[in-house]
N, C-alpha and C positions, 0 to 999 in steps of 0.2 A: 504494499500500500504506500503510495506516494503522499506523505504528510503535507509537503509544501503545496502540491496540487490541490488538495482539499482546502487548505488555508486560503489559498489564492483564487478559489472558485468565484467568479464574478457575482453570481446571485447571493452567495454568502456575504461577500464584502458589501454589496449594495444593501442587504438586509441589516448588517451591522451599522452602516452609516445612517440609514433611516431610523433605526431604533435609537441610536445615540442622540440624534438631532431632535426627534419627537420627545425623547426622554428629557432632554434639557428644557425644551419649551414647556413640557408638563411639569417638571420640577419647579420652574420659575412660577408657573401659574398656580400650582397647588401646595407646594412645600416651602418655598423660599420666604424670606422676610418680606418680600414684595406681595406675596399672596394675601388676598383680602384687601389690597389697596387698589386704587385706580390704575396703578402701574404694574400690577401683577398678572394681568390677563394677556398672555402671549400666545394663546393657542386657539386655532380655528379648525373646524373639522376638515375643511378643504386643504389644510396644510399636509394632511396625510397623503393625499395623492400628489402634492407638490414635491414632497421629499422622494417619492418613488420616481418622479421625473428627473430630479436633480441628481440623485445617486444612481439610479438604474439606467438612465439615458442621458448622460451629461453632454453628449454631442448634439442632441436634438435642439433645434432652434427654439422650441417652446420652453426648454429648460435653462435658457441663458438668463443671467441676472436681470437684464432689462425687462424681459417678458415676465419673469416671476414677480418682481417688485411692482411694475406698473400695471400688469394684468390684474393683480390682487387689488391694488389701490383704485384703479378704474372701476372694477366690479363692486368693491365696497361702496364707493361714492355713488354709483348708480343705484345700488340697493337702498342706501340712505336717502337719496333724493326721492325715490319712489315711495318709501314708507313714510316720508315726511309729508308728501302731498297727496297720497292716495291710500285707501285701505288695502290691506293685503287680500288678494284673491287669485284665483287661477289666471285671471287675465293680467293683473299687474305683475305677477311672478313671471309669466311667459313673456310679456313685453320687456321687462327689465333684462332678462337673460338674452332675449333677442337683440335689444339695442346694444347690450354689452358685447355680444358676439360681433355685431357689425362694426362697432368702434374698435375693438381689439384687432380685428382683421385689417381695417382701414389704417390704423395707427401702427401696424406691425409690431404689436406687443401681445400677440396671442399666447395665452397660457390657459389651456382648457380647465384645469382644476379651479381657477378663479371664478368660473361660473357658479361653483358651489358657495363662494363667498357672498354672492348676491343673495342667495337663498337664506344663508345664515343671518345676514344683516337684516333682511326683511322679516324673517320669522322672529328674530331676537329683538326687533324694534329698537335698534341701536342708535346712538347719537353720532355726531361727527367725530367724537373722540375715538371711536372704533377705528378710524383711519390710522391713528397712531398706534394705539394699543388695542388689539393685537396685530392688526394687518401690517403696518409698515415695519414695526420692530420685529415681529415674527418672521416676515419675509426676508428681512436683512439677516437675521440669525440663520435662516436656512441657506441663504447665499453664502455667508461666511463659512458655515459648516461644509457646504459643497466645495468651496475653494480649498479649505484645509484638507478635506478628505480626498478629493480627486487630484488636486495638484501636488500637495505636499506628501500624502501618504501613498497614493497609487501611482503618482508620476504621470497622470493623464492631463491633457490640456483642458482645463476648465477654469474660466469660461472660454469658449471658442471665440466669442466676440463680446465686447461691451456695447456694441451699436445695436 
């Protein structure tokens, strides 16, 4: 049995990277001195699929830092705007995700997991503060984790581009 081959198996490495990153965000959210404060909420359900993209598919255009950060920010903003001006319904949920899809594609910041951020924002009836904590801070944490993990530990080129 080749122990090095097992340790370096890409699915295992991607799983470790995603586990550590979500674990860090979960720790800050639930266990750290910040938990229970307005600064302690660093975790959004859609980040689960974001880390799979960043750690499992680091060369994918949708996994690049610009797409991760601005895709989540745009979608959170659209969700907040919709919930501020309209009641939540199947129509407003659909319109919000549809508009976000159109804008992400047009602005070249497509990040499919961010579509879930809209739904979280609307169902959670969040305020504009949601843009900072957890969306911006959490996305930046994922990006930094992806850079450390992919570039420094695995010696892979990540990000491929900052544009």
